[in-house]
C-alpha positions as CSV (number, residue, x, y, z in Angstrom):
1,M,13.7,-18.0,9.0
2,N,13.9,-14.3,9.7
3,I,15.7,-12.8,6.8
4,T,16.7,-9.1,7.2
5,I,18.8,-6.6,5.4
6,D,21.4,-6.8,8.2
7,L,21.5,-10.6,8.0
8,L,22.0,-10.6,4.3
9,K,24.7,-7.9,4.5
10,K,26.6,-9.8,7.1
11,T,26.4,-13.0,5.1
12,I,27.6,-11.3,1.9
13,A,30.5,-9.7,3.7
14,K,31.5,-12.9,5.4
15,L,31.6,-14.7,2.1
16,G,33.7,-12.0,0.6
17,Y,31.1,-10.9,-1.9
18,K,29.9,-7.4,-2.9
19,W,26.8,-5.6,-1.6
20,Y,25.5,-3.3,-4.2
21,T,24.1,0.2,-3.4
22,D,23.4,1.4,-6.9
23,R,21.4,-1.6,-8.1
24,P,19.3,-4.5,-6.7
25,N,20.9,-7.3,-4.8
26,L,19.5,-10.5,-6.1
27,I,20.1,-13.3,-3.6
28,G,19.0,-16.9,-3.6
29,I,19.0,-18.9,-0.4
30,R,19.2,-22.7,-0.8
31,T,17.7,-24.2,2.4
32,T,19.2,-27.0,4.3
33,M,16.2,-29.3,4.0
34,D,16.5,-31.3,0.8
35,V,12.9,-31.8,-0.3
36,A,12.4,-33.2,-3.8
37,D,10.1,-31.2,-6.1
38,A,9.3,-28.5,-3.5
39,F,9.6,-24.7,-3.8
40,N,11.3,-24.6,-0.4
41,D,14.1,-22.0,-1.1
42,F,14.0,-18.2,-1.0
43,F,14.7,-15.4,-3.4
44,C,15.7,-12.1,-1.8
45,L,15.3,-8.7,-3.6
46,A,17.1,-5.9,-1.7
47,Y,17.5,-2.4,-3.0
48,A,17.2,1.3,-1.9
49,I,13.9,3.1,-2.5
50,P,14.6,6.3,-4.6
51,T,12.8,9.6,-4.3
52,M,9.7,10.1,-6.4
53,T,10.0,12.7,-9.1
54,S,8.3,15.9,-7.9
55,G,5.3,17.5,-9.6
56,L,3.7,14.2,-10.7
57,T,-0.1,14.0,-11.2
58,L,-1.9,11.4,-9.1
59,T,-2.1,9.1,-12.1
60,Q,1.7,9.5,-12.6
61,Q,2.3,8.9,-8.8
62,Q,0.2,5.7,-9.0
63,A,2.3,4.5,-12.0
64,W,5.5,5.3,-10.2
65,L,4.4,3.4,-7.1
66,N,3.5,0.4,-9.2
67,K,6.8,0.6,-11.0
68,W,8.6,0.3,-7.7
69,G,6.5,-2.4,-6.2
70,F,4.3,-0.5,-3.8
71,K,0.9,-2.1,-3.4
72,G,-2.5,-0.9,-2.0
73,A,-4.0,-2.0,1.3
74,D,-5.6,-4.9,-0.7
75,G,-2.1,-6.2,-1.6
76,K,-2.7,-5.4,-5.3
77,K,-1.2,-3.0,-7.9
78,L,-2.8,0.4,-7.9
79,G,-5.3,1.4,-10.5
80,E,-3.6,4.1,-12.6
81,D,-6.8,6.2,-12.8
82,G,-6.0,9.4,-10.9
83,K,-8.6,8.6,-8.3
84,P,-7.7,8.9,-4.7
85,G,-8.6,6.2,-2.2
86,K,-7.4,4.0,0.6
87,N,-5.2,1.8,-1.7
88,T,-3.3,4.8,-3.1
89,D,-3.1,6.4,0.4
90,F,-1.7,3.1,1.8
91,A,0.9,2.8,-1.0
92,L,2.0,6.5,-0.5
93,Q,2.3,5.9,3.2
94,Q,4.6,2.9,2.6
95,Y,6.7,4.9,0.2
96,N,7.1,7.8,2.7
97,A,8.1,5.3,5.4
98,N,10.8,3.8,3.2
99,V,12.1,6.4,0.8
100,G,15.9,6.5,0.9
101,K,16.0,3.2,2.8
102,E,17.1,-0.2,1.8
103,V,14.3,-2.7,1.7
104,V,14.2,-6.5,1.3
105,K,11.4,-8.6,-0.2
106,I,11.4,-12.3,0.2
107,F,9.8,-14.7,-2.3
108,Q,9.4,-18.5,-2.4
109,N,11.4,-20.1,-5.1
110,T,13.5,-23.1,-6.0
111,T,17.3,-23.1,-6.5
112,N,17.2,-26.7,-7.5
113,P,15.8,-28.7,-10.5
114,G,12.5,-30.6,-10.3
115,A,12.2,-34.3,-9.9
116,Y,11.3,-34.9,-13.5
117,W,14.6,-33.5,-14.8
118,M,16.6,-35.1,-12.0
119,N,15.4,-38.5,-13.3
120,N,15.6,-37.4,-17.0
121,P,18.7,-35.3,-17.4
122,M,19.0,-33.0,-20.5
123,S,22.7,-33.5,-20.5
124,K,24.6,-36.8,-20.6
125,L,26.7,-35.4,-17.8
126,G,23.7,-35.1,-15.5
127,T,21.2,-32.5,-14.3
128,A,22.5,-29.0,-13.6
129,V,22.4,-27.6,-10.0
130,L,23.7,-24.1,-9.8
131,K,26.8,-23.8,-7.5
132,P,26.7,-21.2,-4.7
133,N,28.7,-18.1,-5.6
134,Q,28.3,-14.5,-6.5
135,W,27.9,-14.7,-10.2
136,V,28.7,-11.1,-11.4
137,D,26.9,-9.7,-14.4
138,C,25.8,-13.1,-15.6
139,W,22.1,-12.4,-16.3
140,S,20.2,-9.9,-18.5
141,L,16.6,-9.0,-18.8
142,G,15.0,-10.9,-21.7
143,F,12.4,-13.7,-22.3
144,H,12.5,-17.2,-21.0
145,Q,13.0,-19.6,-23.9
146,G,12.3,-16.7,-26.2
147,K,8.6,-16.5,-25.1
148,S,7.4,-12.9,-25.4
149,D,4.9,-13.3,-22.5
150,H,7.5,-14.6,-20.1
151,R,9.9,-11.9,-18.9
152,A,13.0,-13.3,-17.2
153,L,16.6,-12.8,-16.3
154,V,18.3,-14.8,-19.0
155,Q,21.8,-16.3,-18.4
156,T,24.3,-14.3,-20.5
157,G,27.5,-15.0,-18.6
158,K,29.4,-18.2,-17.7
159,I,28.5,-19.9,-14.5
160,T,29.4,-23.2,-12.8
161,V,26.9,-26.0,-12.1
162,Y,27.1,-29.3,-10.3
163,R,26.2,-32.3,-12.5
164,D,23.9,-34.8,-10.8
165,N,23.7,-38.0,-12.9
166,N,22.3,-40.4,-10.3
167,K,18.8,-40.2,-11.8
168,D,17.0,-40.0,-8.5
169,N,15.3,-37.3,-6.4
170,Y,18.3,-36.5,-4.3
171,Y,20.7,-33.7,-5.0
172,Q,24.3,-34.9,-5.3
173,L,26.6,-31.8,-5.1
174,N,30.0,-33.3,-5.9
175,E,32.9,-30.9,-6.4
176,N,34.4,-33.4,-8.8
177,Q,31.3,-33.3,-11.0
178,V,31.1,-29.6,-12.1
179,E,30.9,-27.9,-15.4
180,S,31.2,-24.2,-16.4
181,G,29.6,-22.4,-19.3
182,L,26.3,-21.1,-20.8
183,F,23.5,-23.5,-20.0
184,G,20.3,-21.4,-20.1
185,I,20.1,-21.3,-16.3
186,N,17.4,-18.5,-16.2
187,I,15.6,-16.8,-13.4
188,H,12.0,-17.1,-14.3
189,G,8.4,-17.9,-13.3
190,S,6.2,-21.0,-13.2
191,G,2.4,-21.1,-13.6
192,K,0.6,-17.8,-14.2
193,L,-2.8,-18.7,-12.9
194,A,-1.9,-19.8,-9.3
195,P,1.2,-20.4,-7.2
196,S,2.8,-23.7,-8.2
197,K,3.0,-26.3,-5.6
198,Q,5.5,-28.6,-7.3
199,I,8.6,-27.8,-9.3
200,G,7.9,-30.6,-11.9
201,K,9.2,-29.6,-15.3
202,W,9.5,-25.9,-14.4
203,S,13.2,-26.2,-13.5
204,A,16.0,-28.2,-15.1
205,G,18.5,-26.1,-13.1
206,C,16.8,-22.6,-13.4
207,Q,16.0,-20.5,-10.4
208,V,12.2,-20.4,-10.5
209,F,9.5,-18.5,-8.6
210,S,6.5,-20.4,-7.4
211,N,4.3,-17.3,-7.8
212,W,4.2,-15.5,-11.1
213,E,3.4,-12.1,-9.6
214,N,6.5,-12.3,-7.4
215,K,8.6,-12.9,-10.5
216,E,6.9,-9.9,-12.2
217,E,7.7,-7.7,-9.3
218,V,11.4,-8.6,-9.5
219,M,11.5,-8.0,-13.2
220,N,9.8,-4.6,-12.8
221,V,12.5,-3.5,-10.3
222,C,15.3,-4.8,-12.5
223,E,13.8,-2.8,-15.4
224,N,14.2,0.3,-13.3
225,F,17.9,-0.3,-13.0
226,K,18.5,-1.5,-16.5
227,G,20.1,1.7,-17.6
228,V,22.4,1.8,-14.6
229,T,23.6,-1.8,-15.0
230,G,23.8,-1.9,-18.8
231,N,21.3,-4.7,-18.5
232,K,23.7,-6.9,-16.6
233,F,22.6,-8.3,-13.3
234,T,24.5,-10.2,-10.6
235,Y,22.9,-13.1,-8.8
236,T,24.3,-14.4,-5.5
237,L,23.4,-17.9,-4.4
238,V,24.2,-18.9,-0.8
239,N,23.4,-21.9,1.4
240,E,21.2,-21.5,4.4
241,K,24.0,-22.6,6.7
242,D,26.1,-19.6,5.5
243,L,23.7,-17.1,6.9
244,S,25.4,-15.1,9.7
């Protein structure tokens, strides 16, 4: 799947949703292939690269580049040590090529609950599966389950979920079995040490990244816009078949 800014913009417009220019667009894509316990969906982070503050020292430039997700030639965060080198040069080149432009970063995630919670629902109504929609200002930066080492986008506004109560591995998205409210449907990470291969217990309806560092990059960018948004973030979930 070739996901581009233009493709996302066309899809958002077709669905009658809003494309934001002053804050990040957080978009989940639920793929057509229904694979139980697999991180086979996508999380798209789209935003405009601002201009770096002038007069910064090299150490400050490195910190700024890290803050906005620019990595070195080795694919890692820069050392904020004021020492020039190929990694800092590479990150600066990427910044200069993209400043003022909208960029999109695509990460592997799941928009569905794992097999464990599908078979062991937390609610008597069934397991929560987030319904596709543009959920405006329904998440805020915080900590998943209150854990200070797990930054996340925490649900703070009402959303609608399907309730699947078949207790099997297959997602039943029945329009007659929905519920709206606050359910703790967070946007968070899975294992810290290595990318997670299976959803397992990581999601009972949350939107979960398979790679911890990907989640951290999204949180860092959201932190940069926290003042602009009043710490309210919009998440848009679409189906793969809706992509224009």
